[in-house]
Phi, psi and omega in degrees: 000135183293150183290131172204234175236144179243135177265127176245127183245118173255174177272308188239168186296324180298322176291317178304314181294321179297317180294317179300318178297318180296323179279348184054039178056037178303135187289348181277004183228139167249127181243128179232148169266103191272353181106164184270133175100162185299315185293313179300317181296318180296314181295314181296320179295315180298318179299315180297322182287341175278343186263341182205170180256133183229148177271344179197159174233136180235125170272126186222145178167195176261165186198169170272141178250148175286126192305319183283352188246337188223173174235150173299139180083005177263173180242137171246128174255123187292128165273327174220149177244117187253135163274086198291334181251019174272111182157214182214140171278136178225170177295341180264003181118189183277131176252119178279178184298325179298315181291331178275357184057041182243004179139206187243132178243011178206148177233134178274132175270150180305116187294326181292314180288327177298313178296320179296319179294318179298318179295317179299320179292317180297327179295346176267014176083013180260152174277119184225144177211161176259158178168177179286136172247125183269140170253124178237151180287328178232136179296135178300134182229008179226155178295324182295315179296319178299318179295317180298318179296317181295325178287319183289325180232081185300334181276000182292132178249330185210162178229132175218191188238000188236334192306316183293325176297317176299317182296318179301312181294317179300318181293325178297330179262007179058043178244132179301143184236145180221165176214135173231140182223134174264131188274116182257342184198172178262145176293130181145209182307133185290120183219069189300332181299335181255008175288142181253064186291313181300316180293320180294323177294323177295321177293319178300320177300312179298316182296324181297332178299330180287345180297329183295336180275348187253322186251000000 
């Protein structure tokens, strides 16, 4: 992708600061803390895209990882960004927007750039992989919900709350969208005492340094 400016959207200020440190305030990137949740992320991204021109948008931050798929302190680069709870529950199971003929609940990320980004991050000594990252309105807090999500989306590697909102806005402006997540905890029963937030932010900082080689 030709050099211009890339918009990076985090949820909270701690993520914003970690990404900025990793980029060393490189002039080719604008980093914003867009707020927590799909709606805040979508609105903040759309506002930013009306104010300047960007060659790509990246949703970045920490996240929960699916235990069988990821490790704490690793990085997931999205191959797809899913709005995982957009749809309807039925007696036959969950119907997503596609099955309901109501729209799109997932966005495909450019596979060549996704692989390049994953490689760039791995070259910094981090464990990195590609896979689906789910966006949910509420963070999963039970083993049963985690199991249901893993069964419904076997390719899911991580769960966060903003990526799909960022993706919706980016697609409306016809700008490629990506997502990277540093794994701070496992998806499932809420156990904040064992979350590795400080460590995940340090990994996010390292991973962000790799963005400069891709965009």
